[in-house]
BAMARDREN-343285 format. One record per atom (N, C-alpha, C): residue in one letter; atom name; x, y, z. Coordinates in pm, whole numbers, plus 50000, padded with zeros to 5 digits. Last residue first. Layout:
REM residues N
R   residu   atome    east   north      up
R        A      CA       X       Y       Z
...
***
This chain:
REM residues 175
R   residu   atome    east   north      up
R        K       N   81611   82413   38322
R        K      CA   81493   82372   38403
R        K       C   81514   82238   38467
R        S       N   81822   82459   38156
R        S      CA   81835   82508   38293
R        S       C   81717   82469   38382
R        K       N   81735   82369   37908
R        K      CA   81839   82292   37979
R        K       C   81844   82331   38127
R        Q       N   81560   82571   37835
R        Q      CA   81508   82436   37855
R        Q       C   81607   82350   37933
R        L       N   81738   82784   37802
R        L      CA   81636   82791   37908
R        L       C   81579   82653   37938
R        E       N   81884   82690   37579
R        E      CA   81953   82717   37707
R        E       C   81854   82718   37822
R        K       N   81681   82682   37388
R        K      CA   81747   82556   37428
R        K       C   81820   82573   37561
R        L       N   81630   82958   37368
R        L      CA   81524   82867   37412
R        L       C   81584   82736   37461
R        R       N   81877   83041   37262
R        R      CA   81832   83091   37392
R        R       C   81725   83000   37451
R        R       N   81873   82918   37011
R        R      CA   81978   82885   37109
R        R       C   81935   82925   37249
R        Y       N   81648   83049   36900
R        Y      CA   81647   82903   36916
R        Y       C   81752   82861   37020
R        L       N   81746   83307   36887
R        L      CA   81634   83279   36976
R        L       C   81622   83129   37003
R        R       N   81946   83274   36695
R        R      CA   81985   83322   36828
R        R       C   81873   83297   36930
R        P       N   81793   83187   36465
R        P      CA   81888   83097   36534
R        P       C   81927   83144   36674
R        Q       N   81448   83253   36458
R        Q      CA   81582   83309   36444
R        Q       C   81679   83222   36524
R        M       N   81248   82991   36341
R        M      CA   81285   83072   36455
R        M       C   81426   83126   36429
R        F       N   81049   82989   36042
R        F      CA   81163   82947   36123
R        F       C   81184   83043   36239
R        K       N   80877   82874   35770
R        K      CA   80861   82947   35897
R        K       C   80973   82896   35986
R        T       N   81032   82902   35442
R        T      CA   80974   82832   35556
R        T       C   80938   82930   35667
R        Q       N   81179   83026   35260
R        Q      CA   81061   82955   35206
R        Q       C   80980   82893   35319
R        W       N   81400   83110   35391
R        W      CA   81296   83211   35368
R        W       C   81173   83153   35299
R        I       N   81587   82911   35390
R        I      CA   81493   82915   35503
R        I       C   81383   83018   35485
R        G       N   81620   82930   35040
R        G      CA   81655   82861   35164
R        G       C   81548   82869   35270
R        R       N   81458   83225   34913
R        R      CA   81563   83123   34906
R        R       C   81582   83058   35043
R        K       N   81273   83429   34825
R        K      CA   81234   83311   34903
R        K       C   81333   83195   34887
R        K       N   81343   83669   34723
R        K      CA   81339   83557   34628
R        K       C   81305   83424   34695
R        T       N   81340   83821   34959
R        T      CA   81253   83857   34846
R        T       C   81235   83740   34750
R        K       N   81545   83691   35104
R        K      CA   81408   83697   35157
R        K       C   81308   83725   35045
R        A       N   81769   83737   34945
R        A      CA   81728   83599   34976
R        A       C   81582   83595   35021
R        E       N   81775   84023   34945
R        E      CA   81764   83948   34819
R        E       C   81712   83806   34845
R        T       N   81812   84073   35216
R        T      CA   81692   84124   35149
R        T       C   81667   84049   35020
R        Q       N   82066   83957   35248
R        Q      CA   81950   83900   35318
R        Q       C   81820   83947   35253
R        E       N   82225   84122   35092
R        E      CA   82215   83981   35057
R        E       C   82093   83917   35123
R        T       N   82198   84360   35239
R        T      CA   82152   84355   35100
R        T       C   82132   84210   35056
R        N       N   82322   84294   35485
R        N      CA   82178   84323   35480
R        N       C   82122   84316   35339
R        Y       N   82586   84232   35564
R        Y      CA   82519   84153   35461
R        Y       C   82368   84177   35451
R        P       N   82738   84326   35768
R        P      CA   82743   84402   35642
R        P       C   82662   84337   35530
R        S       N   82595   84323   36095
R        S      CA   82633   84253   35973
R        S       C   82637   84345   35852
R        D       N   82605   84344   36390
R        D      CA   82632   84452   36294
R        D       C   82681   84394   36162
R        L       N   82410   84055   36438
R        L      CA   82467   84176   36499
R        L       C   82489   84284   36392
R        Y       N   82365   83875   36145
R        Y      CA   82389   83867   36288
R        Y       C   82462   83993   36335
R        T       N   82140   83754   35892
R        T      CA   82240   83849   35941
R        T       C   82248   83841   36093
R        V       N   82107   83399   35837
R        V      CA   82052   83534   35851
R        V       C   82163   83626   35901
R        A       N   82142   83130   35600
R        A      CA   82181   83201   35721
R        A       C   82113   83337   35720
R        F       N   82060   83037   35361
R        F      CA   82091   82937   35462
R        F       C   82146   82998   35591
R        G       N   82016   83201   35140
R        G      CA   81906   83180   35234
R        G       C   81933   83074   35340
R        S       N   82211   83280   34973
R        S      CA   82143   83157   34936
R        S       C   82030   83122   35034
R        R       N   82304   83505   35110
R        R      CA   82242   83521   34977
R        R       C   82161   83399   34937
R        I       N   82428   83387   35336
R        I      CA   82311   83475   35351
R        I       C   82234   83481   35220
R        M       N   82631   83243   35212
R        M      CA   82538   83172   35301
R        M       C   82412   83255   35324
R        E       N   82762   83453   35078
R        E      CA   82693   83349   35001
R        E       C   82596   83270   35086
R        A       N   82881   83598   35285
R        A      CA   82778   83661   35202
R        A       C   82696   83556   35127
R        N       N   83062   83399   35372
R        N      CA   82966   83458   35465
R        N       C   82849   83518   35386
R        L       N   83221   83351   35145
R        L      CA   83132   83246   35195
R        L       C   83026   83301   35289
R        D       N   83294   83526   34875
R        D      CA   83277   83552   35017
R        D       C   83175   83450   35070
R        L       N   83500   83419   34623
R        L      CA   83364   83407   34676
R        L       C   83365   83425   34827
R        E       N   83751   83407   34517
R        E      CA   83701   83541   34550
R        E       C   83560   83539   34609
R        D       N   83840   83111   34664
R        D      CA   83883   83203   34558
R        D       C   83834   83343   34598
R        V       N   83640   83126   34922
R        V      CA   83687   83024   34829
R        V       C   83714   83103   34702
R        Y       N   83674   83286   35241
R        Y      CA   83663   83291   35095
R        Y       C   83706   83159   35033
R        C       N   83541   83438   35538
R        C      CA   83610   83330   35468
R        C       C   83577   83330   35320
R        T       N   83596   83640   35803
R        T      CA   83531   83639   35673
R        T       C   83611   83538   35592
R        C       N   83578   83541   36152
R        C      CA   83643   83557   36022
R        C       C   83544   83581   35909
R        L       N   83676   83505   36472
R        L      CA   83566   83561   36393
R        L       C   83626   83603   36260
R        F       N   83795   83221   36631
R        F      CA   83830   83331   36543
R        F       C   83704   83376   36468
R        R       N   83691   83152   36966
R        R      CA   83690   83119   36823
R        R       C   83734   83243   36746
R        D       N   83654   83188   37237
R        D      CA   83791   83174   37187
R        D       C   83797   83125   37042
R        Y       N   83407   83263   37310
R        Y      CA   83433   83119   37312
R        Y       C   83571   83085   37257
R        R       N   83396   83530   37262
R        R      CA   83405   83488   37402
R        R       C   83429   83338   37417
R        D       N   83607   83563   36965
R        D      CA   83484   83581   37043
R        D       C   83502   83527   37184
R        K       N   83864   83762   36810
R        K      CA   83820   83638   36875
R        K       C   83692   83667   36952
R        Q       N   83878   83914   36478
R        Q      CA   83899   83914   36623
R        Q       C   83861   83777   36677
R        H       N   83926   83867   36206
R        H      CA   83891   84001   36253
R        H       C   83918   84015   36403
R        I       N   84103   83686   35962
R        I      CA   84069   83699   36103
R        I       C   84040   83845   36137
R        V       N   83996   83537   35675
R        V      CA   84060   83659   35726
R        V       C   84009   83682   35869
R        C       N   84048   83226   35537
R        C      CA   83970   83301   35635
R        C       C   84051   83418   35688
R        R       N   84018   83034   35256
R        R      CA   84103   83136   35319
R        R       C   84014   83221   35409
R        V       N   84014   82707   35140
R        V      CA   83938   82811   35208
R        V       C   84036   82904   35278
R        T       N   84028   82515   34855
R        T      CA   84108   82587   34954
R        T       C   84023   82701   35009
R        K       N   83802   82237   34822
R        K      CA   83852   82369   34782
R        K       C   83938   82427   34893
R        N       N   83644   82013   34875
R        N      CA   83769   81998   34799
R        N       C   83826   82130   34748
R        N       N   83368   82211   34949
R        N      CA   83414   82076   34919
R        N       C   83536   82073   34826
R        T       N   83244   82450   35004
R        T      CA   83386   82437   35040
R        T       C   83447   82304   34999
R        L       N   82979   82432   34929
R        L      CA   83056   82549   34885
R        L       C   83207   82531   34905
R        K       N   82902   82198   35063
R        K      CA   82903   82200   34917
R        K       C   82988   82316   34864
R        K       N   82914   82287   35328
R        K      CA   83003   82179   35284
R        K       C   83015   82178   35132
R        L       N   82706   82471   35321
R        L      CA   82843   82520   35343
R        L       C   82945   82413   35303
R        H       N   82495   82288   35282
R        H      CA   82522   82391   35182
R        H       C   82664   82446   35196
R        E       N   82504   82136   35517
R        E      CA   82531   82071   35387
R        E       C   82563   82174   35279
R        T       N   82426   82333   35701
R        T      CA   82557   82268   35711
R        T       C   82597   82206   35578
R        A       N   82166   82382   35611
R        A      CA   82265   82491   35612
R        A       C   82407   82434   35617
R        Q       N   82051   82131   35658
R        Q      CA   82059   82183   35521
R        Q       C   82162   82295   35511
R        K       N   82061   82118   35935
R        K      CA   82142   82022   35858
R        K       C   82157   82071   35714
R        G       N   81877   82324   35985
R        G      CA   82013   82331   36037
R        G       C   82108   82239   35961
R        C       N   81638   82233   35866
R        C      CA   81708   82349   35807
R        C       C   81850   82367   35861
R        P       N   81473   81981   35813
R        P      CA   81598   81992   35890
R        P       C   81684   82110   35840
R        L       N   81124   82052   35844
R        L      CA   81242   82038   35757
R        L       C   81368   82058   35841
R        K       N   80794   81946   35892
R        K      CA   80921   81985   35953
R        K       C   81035   81956   35856
R        K       N   80503   82078   35749
R        K      CA   80603   81971   35744
R        K       C   80734   82023   35802
R        N       N   80322   82283   35719
R        N      CA   80309   82194   35835
R        N       C   80403   82074   35832
R        K       N   80444   82426   35507
R        K      CA   80318   82354   35487
R        K       C   80301   82245   35593
R        R       N   80740   82405   35671
R        R      CA   80682   82450   35545
R        R       C   80560   82362   35519
R        K       N   80954   82490   35940
R        K      CA   80828   82432   35892
R        K       C   80788   82494   35759
R        C       N   81273   82377   36062
R        C      CA   81184   82482   36012
R        C       C   81057   82413   35964
R        Q       N   81493   82282   36332
R        Q      CA   81401   82251   36223
R        Q       C   81318   82374   36187
R        Q       N   81825   82227   36444
R        Q      CA   81709   82316   36433
R        Q       C   81624   82278   36312
R        F       N   82060   82093   36472
R        F      CA   81937   82016   36491
R        F       C   81810   82101   36480
R        Y       N   82245   82306   36412
R        Y      CA   82248   82180   36339
R        Y       C   82116   82101   36351
R        E       N   82085   82629   36388
R        E      CA   82164   82531   36460
R        E       C   82146   82393   36395
R        P       N   82096   82847   36104
R        P      CA   82021   82762   36196
R        P       C   82113   82659   36262
R        A       N   82354   83100   36115
R        A      CA   82283   82991   36047
R        A       C   82202   82913   36149
R        D       N   82437   83419   36095
R        D      CA   82387   83326   36195
R        D       C   82304   83222   36123
R        I       N   82706   83652   36027
R        I      CA   82597   83562   35986
R        I       C   82558   83471   36102
R        G       N   82921   83800   36112
R        G      CA   82811   83872   36047
R        G       C   82696   83784   36002
R        T       N   83179   83555   36060
R        T      CA   83128   83677   36122
R        T       C   83015   83739   36040
R        L       N   83198   83223   36122
R        L      CA   83181   83318   36013
R        L       C   83112   83443   36069
R        R       N   83435   83108   36344
R        R      CA   83293   83146   36334
R        R       C   83285   83248   36222
R        I       N   83665   82845   36393
R        I      CA   83628   82967   36320
R        I       C   83478   82985   36318
R        R       N   83941   82707   36551
R        R      CA   83795   82712   36548
R        R       C   83753   82847   36493
R        S       N   84227   82539   36446
R        S      CA   84163   82670   36463
R        S       C   84012   82660   36449
R        S       N   84361   82311   36385
R        S      CA   84313   82323   36523
R        S       C   84243   82456   36549
R        G       N   84244   82296   36060
R        G      CA   84345   82245   36152
R        G       C   84289   82250   36293
R        I       N   83972   82478   36080
R        I      CA   84083   82459   35988
R        I       C   84201   82421   36075
R        E       N   83631   82448   36117
R        E      CA   83761   82424   36181
R        E       C   83861   82407   36069
R        L       N   83347   82667   36118
R        L      CA   83445   82581   36052
R        L       C   83557   82550   36150
R        S       N   83007   82774   36117
R        S      CA   83130   82742   36191
R        S       C   83217   82642   36114
R        D       N   82758   82798   36013
R        D      CA   82835   82921   36031
R        D       C   82965   82899   36109
R        G       N   82644   82543   35987
R        G      CA   82625   82641   35881
R        G       C   82699   82772   35896
R        D       N   82908   82343   36132
R        D      CA   82767   82369   36105
R        D       C   82759   82482   36003
R        V       N   83164   82251   36064
R        V      CA   83102   82212   36190
R        V       C   82951   82228   36180
R        V       N   83369   82139   35819
R        V      CA   83250   82221   35839
R        V       C   83180   82167   35963
R        K       N   83715   82142   35819
R        K      CA   83598   82066   35863
R        K       C   83484   82166   35881
R        L       N   84020   82128   35642
R        L      CA   83897   82200   35672
R        L       C   83789   82102   35717
R        P       N   84367   82069   35739
R        P      CA   84239   82037   35676
R        P       C   84120   82116   35729
R        N       N   84654   82124   35679
R        N      CA   84570   82207   35765
R        N       C   84425   82190   35717
R        T       N   84768   81972   35488
R        T      CA   84825   81959   35622
R        T       C   84747   82042   35725
R        P       N   84614   82047   35266
R        P      CA   84618   81905   35306
R        P       C   84675   81885   35447
R        S       N   84454   82350   35389
R        S      CA   84549   82279   35302
R        S       C   84546   82132   35341
R        S       N   84315   82674   35460
R        S      CA   84310   82527   35461
R        S       C   84410   82470   35361
R        I       N   84444   82945   35638
R        I      CA   84418   82887   35506
R        I       C   84419   82735   35517
R        I       N   84390   83239   35803
R        I      CA   84401   83095   35824
R        I       C   84361   83033   35691
R        E       N   84554   83555   35840
R        E      CA   84467   83462   35770
R        E       C   84493   83320   35815
R        E       N   84566   83895   35948
R        E      CA   84609   83756   35960
R        E       C   84507   83666   35893
R        A       N   84610   84187   35752
R        A      CA   84524   84098   35829
R        A       C   84581   83958   35833
R        K       N   84885   84405   35793
R        K      CA   84816   84310   35705
R        K       C   84736   84213   35791
R        C       N   85039   84560   35956
R        C      CA   84894   84578   35961
R        C       C   84817   84482   35872
R        I       N   85300   84492   35888
R        I      CA   85252   84467   36024
R        I       C   85100   84470   36027
R        K       N   85308   84583   35627
R        K      CA   85332   84442   35653
R        K       C   85281   84404   35791
R        L       N   85269   84855   35660
R        L      CA   85168   84777   35589
R        L       C   85185   84627   35613
R        F       N   85510   84923   35791
R        F      CA   85381   84944   35855
R        F       C   85273   84857   35790
R        F       N   85699   84869   35591
R        F      CA   85707   84801   35719
R        F       C   85571   84806   35788
R        C       N   85615   85051   35394
R        C      CA   85620   84907   35364
R        C       C   85621   84826   35493
R        A       N   85648   85295   35533
R        A      CA   85515   85254   35484
R        A       C   85511   85104   35456
R        I       N   85926   85296   35574
R        I      CA   85836   85296   35689
R        I       C   85697   85247   35647
R        I       N   86010   85308   35307
R        I      CA   86050   85195   35391
R        I       C   85957   85183   35511
R        L       N   85899   85555   35232
R        L      CA   85860   85433   35162
R        L       C   85894   85310   35245
R        L       N   86037   85728   35402
R        L      CA   85891   85716   35414
R        L       C   85841   85589   35346
R        L       N   86296   85694   35296
R        L      CA   86269   85659   35435
R        L       C   86118   85639   35456
R        L       N   86256   85801   35041
R        L      CA   86297   85661   35056
R        L       C   86267   85612   35198
R        P       N   86193   86069   35103
R        P      CA   86095   85983   35035
R        P       C   86129   85834   35049
R        L       N   86443   86146   35237
R        L      CA   86316   86138   35309
R        L       C   86212   86052   35234
R        S       N   86677   86200   35110
R        S      CA   86648   86059   35134
R        S       C   86515   86039   35209
R        K       N   86685   86475   35108
R        K      CA   86665   86406   34980
R        K       C   86636   86257   34998
R        Y       N   86727   86639   35330
R        Y      CA   86600   86564   35320
R        Y       C   86581   86487   35190
R        Q       N   86978   86756   35303
R        Q      CA   86942   86693   35429
R        Q       C   86821   86599   35412
R        T       N   86965   86865   35046
R        T      CA   87062   86760   35073
R        T       C   87025   86683   35200
R        Y       N   86770   87062   35088
R        Y      CA   86745   86955   34991
R        Y       C   86837   86836   35020
R        I       N   86911   87228   35268
R        I      CA   86786   87163   35310
R        I       C   86756   87045   35219
R        K       N   87119   87311   35100
R        K      CA   87150   87239   35223
R        K       C   87026   87162   35273
R        S       N   86978   87446   34904
R        S      CA   87060   87333   34865
R        S       C   87091   87246   34986
R        L       N   86872   87653   35057
R        L      CA   86782   87557   34992
R        L       C   86857   87431   34953
R        K       N   87112   87782   35126
R        K      CA   87025   87728   35231
R        K       C   86931   87622   35173
R        R       N   87206   87859   34872
R        R      CA   87285   87768   34955
R        R       C   87200   87702   35063
R        E       N   87017   88040   34790
R        E      CA   87032   87916   34715
R        E       C   87107   87812   34798
R        M       N   87071   88243   34975
R        M      CA   86944   88175   34980
R        M       C   86951   88040   34908
***
């Protein structure tokens, strides 16, 4: 019996090493792809939820910022909330390295990403600061509740949801 156990042990003693090698290989393959800004791969803020890093077009996933020319109202005064959202994202990213984790591509061939400056989740911060709303299956509902409760950004105004604003503009163009 001891001989059989010794033979089995000898056959499989390198198994932990083999599993470790397989795990390292697997983890390297499964690591999320990233796009990182740099002097040779510059960042451009397109609007409140879109970036370009080099030639890569990026949409911040889970958020929807007012469109660039979209306006909001406060006390019957029109405010350029789309431009304000764009300016806020520019302020968050100005002269900083931005790292975007790619999740997938959308129908417009843009990368859907969660982007970071150091450890700051830019997607969450745009919602938290009130310059964007949640979009589709967003993980940022807590941040939106906080912004809405504290009347930050567009939550101080009357505004049309960005997706409805886009739809209205599409209908107006088709007439």
